[in-house]
C-alpha positions in Angstrom: 36.2 -92.6 -41.6 36.7 -91.5 -37.1 39.0 -88.5 -39.0 35.9 -87.5 -41.0 33.8 -88.0 -38.1 35.3 -85.9 -36.2 35.7 -83.4 -38.5 31.6 -83.0 -38.2 31.7 -83.2 -35.3 33.3 -80.2 -34.3 32.0 -78.7 -37.1 27.4 -79.4 -35.8 29.4 -78.1 -32.4 30.6 -74.8 -33.7 28.4 -73.8 -36.0 24.9 -73.5 -34.6 21.4 -73.7 -36.1 22.1 -69.3 -35.3 24.8 -69.0 -38.1 23.2 -71.6 -39.9 20.9 -69.0 -40.3 22.5 -65.4 -41.2 24.0 -67.6 -44.2 20.5 -68.6 -45.0 19.5 -65.1 -45.1 22.7 -63.3 -47.2 22.9 -62.9 -50.3 25.9 -65.2 -51.4 26.1 -67.7 -54.3 29.1 -69.6 -54.8 28.7 -73.2 -57.0 28.1 -76.8 -56.8 30.8 -77.1 -54.3 31.0 -74.5 -51.9 33.4 -72.0 -53.4 32.6 -68.7 -55.5 35.3 -67.7 -58.6 37.5 -66.4 -55.7 38.0 -68.6 -53.5 35.4 -68.4 -50.2 34.0 -71.2 -49.3 30.8 -71.3 -46.5 31.6 -74.3 -44.8 34.7 -73.1 -43.7 33.3 -69.0 -43.4 30.3 -71.0 -40.9 33.6 -72.2 -38.7 35.5 -68.5 -39.1 32.0 -67.0 -37.9 31.8 -68.8 -35.4 35.9 -68.4 -34.5 35.5 -64.5 -34.6 32.6 -64.6 -32.9 33.6 -65.6 -29.1 36.5 -63.0 -29.9 33.8 -60.5 -31.2 31.0 -61.3 -28.0 33.5 -61.7 -25.3 36.8 -61.0 -25.9 37.1 -57.4 -27.2 33.0 -56.9 -26.7 32.0 -54.8 -29.0 29.5 -53.0 -29.3 28.2 -51.4 -33.4 25.6 -49.2 -34.5 24.9 -47.8 -38.0 24.5 -51.4 -39.6 21.0 -50.5 -40.3 23.2 -48.5 -43.2 24.2 -51.4 -45.2 22.1 -52.5 -48.0 20.8 -56.1 -47.9 21.6 -56.8 -50.6 23.3 -54.5 -53.7 27.0 -53.3 -54.3 28.6 -51.5 -50.9 31.9 -50.5 -50.2 32.3 -50.1 -46.4 35.3 -47.8 -45.4 37.1 -48.2 -42.0 40.0 -46.4 -40.8 42.5 -49.4 -40.5 44.9 -49.8 -37.7 46.5 -52.8 -34.5 49.5 -54.3 -36.4 47.0 -56.9 -37.2 43.9 -57.8 -39.5 41.4 -57.3 -35.8 39.1 -54.6 -37.1 38.4 -56.6 -40.9 37.4 -60.2 -38.8 35.1 -57.9 -35.9 34.1 -56.0 -39.3 33.3 -58.7 -40.9 31.6 -60.6 -37.7 29.4 -57.3 -37.5 28.0 -57.6 -41.1 27.5 -61.3 -41.9 25.4 -61.1 -37.6 23.8 -58.0 -38.7 19.8 -58.2 -37.8 19.3 -55.9 -40.6 20.3 -57.7 -43.3 23.2 -60.3 -43.1 26.4 -59.7 -45.5 29.1 -61.7 -46.5 32.1 -58.8 -46.0 34.7 -59.4 -48.8 37.7 -57.4 -47.0 40.9 -56.0 -49.5 44.0 -57.7 -48.3 47.5 -56.7 -48.7 49.8 -58.4 -51.1 52.1 -60.1 -48.5 49.4 -62.4 -46.9 49.0 -64.8 -49.7 53.2 -65.0 -49.3 53.1 -66.4 -46.0 52.2 -69.9 -46.1 49.0 -71.1 -46.1 46.7 -68.2 -44.2 46.6 -66.7 -48.4 44.0 -69.4 -48.9 42.7 -69.3 -46.0 41.6 -65.5 -45.8 40.4 -66.4 -49.2 38.1 -69.3 -47.9 37.2 -66.5 -45.0 35.6 -64.0 -48.0 39.3 -62.3 -48.5 40.7 -61.0 -51.5 43.5 -59.6 -52.9 43.9 -55.7 -52.9 43.8 -55.3 -57.1 41.3 -52.9 -58.3 40.2 -55.0 -60.9 39.3 -57.9 -58.9 37.6 -55.3 -56.5 35.4 -53.5 -59.5 34.5 -57.4 -60.8 32.8 -58.4 -57.1 30.6 -54.5 -56.7 29.7 -55.9 -60.5 28.6 -58.9 -58.8 26.8 -56.5 -55.9 29.0 -57.9 -53.2 29.9 -56.2 -49.9 33.7 -54.7 -50.0 35.5 -53.5 -47.1 38.1 -51.9 -48.4 40.6 -50.2 -46.0 42.9 -47.2 -48.1 45.1 -46.5 -45.4 46.7 -50.0 -46.5 49.4 -50.7 -44.2 49.5 -46.6 -43.0 47.1 -48.1 -41.2 47.7 -51.0 -39.6 51.4 -50.1 -39.3 51.3 -47.4 -36.6 52.4 -46.5 -33.6 50.6 -45.7 -31.0 51.7 -42.4 -30.4 49.5 -41.6 -33.8 46.4 -43.6 -32.4 43.1 -42.2 -33.8 45.0 -39.9 -36.8 43.7 -40.5 -40.5 46.9 -41.8 -42.7 47.1 -41.0 -46.2 44.1 -42.4 -48.0 44.2 -43.6 -52.0 42.4 -42.2 -53.6 41.1 -45.8 -55.9 38.7 -47.1 -54.0 36.9 -43.2 -54.7 37.9 -44.4 -58.5 35.8 -47.6 -57.5 32.9 -46.3 -56.3 32.6 -43.2 -59.0 33.6 -46.1 -61.9 30.5 -49.5 -60.3 28.0 -46.7 -59.0 28.5 -48.2 -56.1 27.5 -45.9 -52.8 29.6 -46.3 -49.8 29.3 -46.6 -46.2 32.2 -45.4 -43.6 32.9 -46.0 -40.9 34.7 -45.4 -37.7 36.4 -48.0 -35.5 37.4 -47.2 -32.0 39.9 -50.1 -30.1 41.6 -51.3 -32.2 44.3 -48.9 -31.5 44.7 -50.5 -28.2 44.7 -54.3 -29.0 48.3 -54.1 -30.2 49.6 -50.7 -29.3 53.1 -50.5 -30.7 56.0 -48.3 -29.8 58.7 -49.1 -32.0 58.8 -50.8 -35.9 62.0 -52.3 -36.3 61.8 -51.5 -39.6 65.8 -53.0 -40.5 63.9 -56.5 -39.0 60.7 -55.9 -41.7 62.9 -56.1 -44.5 65.0 -59.0 -43.6 61.8 -60.6 -43.4 59.8 -59.3 -46.3 57.4 -58.2 -44.0 55.5 -54.9 -44.3 56.3 -53.3 -40.3 58.2 -55.0 -37.1 56.1 -53.8 -34.3 57.5 -53.7 -30.9 53.9 -54.9 -29.6 52.3 -56.8 -27.3 51.9 -60.8 -28.5 49.3 -60.9 -28.3 45.9 -59.0 -28.8 44.7 -57.6 -25.3 41.0 -57.8 -24.6 40.5 -53.5 -25.6 36.9 -53.3 -25.9 36.1 -51.8 -29.9 32.6 -49.6 -31.1 32.3 -49.9 -34.5 30.2 -47.1 -36.1 28.9 -47.8 -39.3 27.6 -43.6 -41.3 24.8 -43.5 -43.8 25.7 -44.4 -47.5 26.8 -41.6 -49.3 26.7 -42.2 -53.0 29.0 -39.9 -55.3 28.9 -38.3 -58.8 32.3 -39.4 -60.8 34.4 -36.7 -60.6 36.3 -35.1 -63.8 39.8 -33.9 -62.2 42.1 -36.0 -59.5 42.0 -33.0 -57.4 38.0 -33.0 -57.0 38.5 -36.4 -56.4 40.7 -36.0 -53.4 37.8 -33.5 -53.1 35.5 -36.3 -52.0 37.7 -38.7 -50.1 38.3 -35.7 -48.0 34.6 -35.9 -47.6 35.0 -39.8 -46.7 38.0 -39.0 -44.5 35.4 -36.2 -43.0 32.6 -38.8 -42.0 35.3 -41.1 -40.7 36.7 -38.8 -38.3 33.0 -37.8 -37.1 32.8 -41.4 -36.5 35.4 -42.1 -34.4 35.1 -39.4 -32.9 31.3 -40.6 -31.3 33.0 -44.3 -30.4 35.5 -42.6 -28.9 33.1 -41.1 -27.1 30.3 -43.5 -25.9 33.4 -46.0 -23.8 34.2 -45.4 -20.7 37.1 -47.4 -19.7 38.9 -48.9 -22.7 39.4 -52.0 -20.8 
């Protein structure tokens, strides 16, 4: 009983009326026990938002522009650049979307397959809103009118060395096929600052292979307090393409817009920390 009382007190201290209000405005149906089919739990997500919002506001001092471009309801794919060794960019984008004064959305981020292999991490990320980056999952969520965040660079982006900062890595075409198949608008996003949170100077490949992880960077043990800038572009709707070359050309259009948004963020910041 004491444990439950303590849990309730901690929850009430972290989850402010402001956070409750954001969630009340989100178009996010859950079952009677507070879960959805992919493991999202509203109460856990509230605690997660409360904790990460402190980093968002006080540590990374995030500046976000273009949030009005994210639809208040209905399916949307948010496509950002990826960096920073840890998924800080995804978490910060999630806070920006959840606290969007134009219409809060629960961000459903596609996560790498290795995360569920780490004890506790997979279930925790699921309860926060993360989902294994599988096309079937993504299609079902888009058909359920969710706001889905996809990093097409994958580990190629998050694990790149600091000397390659703000250089977009190869994009897969999968997200474009999903957008065309489900007739989903794409909102490009440029992230500036996460490159400097955990700059990596070397990837110890043999150690990564030994541990079964995508990369083993020589980088700071904890994220550095770099200022982060998020710029969301206007929604882009793509018509179905009749060849893979045309699909790739459409992907390049998204990459060009992300590059423009990255350049915008770089021009906005006056200092890194």
